N, C-alpha and C positions, 0 to 999 in steps of 0.2 A: 158269401161275405155278408156281414150284418150291415144294416143301414146306419151310417155314421151320423145321420141327422136325428136319430132317436136318442133318448136318454140312456145312460149306462144300464139302468135297470131294465128298460125296454129292450135294449140290445141283447142283454144276457138272457132274458126270457125268450126272445126270438131264437137265439142260438140254441138253447136247450130244446126248444120245441121243434127246431129244424132238424136236429140230429136224429137219425133213424137208422134202422138196420137195412142195408142195401144188399140185395142178393143177385147182382149182375153187374159186372164191371167191364169197362172198355180195355182194350189191349193198348194201354198208354201209361207209361211209367210216370210217377210223381217225380218232379225234378229234385235233385239232391239238395238244393238250397232250401226247398220247401220242407223236405224231410228234416233237415237240420233245425229249422225254425220250430217245427212241430214238436220234436223230441226235446228241444231246449226248453220249450214251455212246459212240457209234461213233467220234466224233472223237478219242477217247483211244486209238485203236488203235496198235500199235507202228509205228514208222516209222524207217528208217535215217537217221541224222543229223537226225532230226526234220523231214525235208523235206516230209512229208505231201503226196504227189503226187496224191492223189485230188481229183477234181472231180465232185460228185454232183448230178445233175439229177433232182429228184423231181417227177413229173407226177401231178396229181390232177384230178378234175373234168373240165371241158371240155378242158383241156390234154391230159390222159391220153386222152380220147376221140378227139381230133383225131389224135394220134400213132397210136393203135390203128387208126383207120380208114385212115390213110396206109399202115400196114403191110398191112392186109387188101386194100386196093385194088391195091397193087403186087404182092402175092402172087397175087391173082386174075388180074391181067394178065400174070403171068409175067415181071415186070420183074427183070432179073438183079440179084442182091445185089452190093453194093460195100462190103466190110468195110474197116475202117481198119487192121487188123492181120492178118497171115497166119494161116491156120488150122493146126491140128496136122497133121503128116504122117501118112500112113496107117501104122499100126503093127499088128504081129501080136500073138499071145498073149504074156503073159496079159491085156493091156489090151483086145484085141478081144473076148475071151471075157467079160470083165467088162461091157463095153458091151452086148453081145448079151444077157447075162443080165439086165441092168437093163431092157432093152427088153421082154424076154419077161414079166418080172414086171408091167410096166405094161400090156402088151397083155392078159395074162391077166385082170387086174383089170377091164378094160373089155370082156371077152368078145370080143376080136379075135384071130382065128387068125393065126399067123405068115405064112401064105401069102395072107392077105387084104390085098392091096396097097391097095385102095380104103379099107378100114377104117384101115389104118396111115396113109394119107394124110390122112384126116379127123382122126386123133389128132394128127398133126404140125401140121396147120393151126391147132389150138387154141393153139399157141404164139403165133401172130400175133393171137389174140384176148386175149392176156395172161391166158388162163384166166379171163376176166371179172373180173380184179382191179380194184379201184377206184383203185389206185396203182401206179406203176412208177418205180423208181429206176434211172436210167441211170448206170453207173459209167464215168467218163471219166478220161483222163490226157493231159497235154500230150505232144505227139509227141517232145519232147526227152528224155523218160525212156525207159529201156530195161528189160530183164528184171529187174534188181535192184529197181527201183522198182515194177514190176508185182507183185513179191512182197508189197510193202506193200499194194497194192490188194487182194490176196487176203486178207490179214489184216484189212483194213478190212471187207470183205464178210462174213467170218465173224463179226466182232464185231457188225456191223449185224444179221445174221440172228438171232444169239443174243439180242441186245437186243430184237428184235421178239418172239421166242419168250417172253421173260419177261413180256411184256404180253399174251400170248395172241393175238398176231398171226402169221399164217402167211405163208410166203414161198416163192418158187421162183426160184432163179438160172437165167437163161436166156441161153445163148450166141446164140440166135436173135434176141434184141433188139439185136444189133449189126449186123444185116443191112442196114438202111437208115439209117445214122448221120446222113445229111444232114437227115432229118426232125427229129431231136433238136436238131441244131445250129441249124436254122432256127427251131424253136419257142422255144428258150432263148437265141437270139441269141448263140451261142458263136463264138469265133474259130475259124478254120479249123484252127489248131494243136491244138485240143482234140479228142481222138479218143475214140470210144466203144469200150470193151472188151467190155461185156456189160450185161445189165439184170437187175433183180430185181423181179418182180411180187409185190405183197404186199397183204394184207387179211385178212379173217376167213374161215376155212375153211368151205366148204359141204360138210358131212358126207354129203350125199346124192349127191355126184358119185362114180361108181364108181372113177375113177382115184385118188381119195384113199385107197382101200383098199390100194393098192400099198405093199409094204414090201420094201426091199432090204437086203442084208447087206453086210459089209465083208470084204475079204480078211484071213486070219489074220496075226498079227504076223510069223510065220515067212516070209511072202511079201514083206513090205514093210519090215521093220526088221531091221537087223543090230546085235547087241550084241557088243562085244569088250572084253576087259580085265576 
């Protein structure tokens, strides 16, 4: 929760900086009334021409566990992923350096050497466990929408994660959760035209998980923002 004694701008700044990717959750469900509040807030996210292209599938309890086990079984059997949307192209610096820097911070927090391929593999496999989260939100969009509406989805996801943070609920946005989209479509009985972009695992943070000690930084404004005039 933010400090109500601070100004609105200070509260928002604290909220944004407090939100982070958590990779270890307690076996404790988020109360239904909190879920209602969070997703009620998220639905007011900005949307071009108010089209609201998002379709959100929230898995909890047995539903979440079935999807989790489906991911784990396919990964264990080396079933090829079949994503609904193309991945990013391979890019050089500065983006590659930022990605590698993030990975190093995470591995260091877990005591995994960069050259430890087995250890890195175990860390990656935790994605398919949803980091033990009791809930997972699968962020979907109709195939008729393009990159403009995908921007709306990004704004929705940010609003959702900030809303979770205000209630003391941790989250982790995961591209990995798009790897087997048919599991989500089957469980939620979605039309084939509804495609999975990514997922967000969420719940209450387990502070005893070493990965949760990882802290990343952001590139300075001079690298990412141009001011003119």
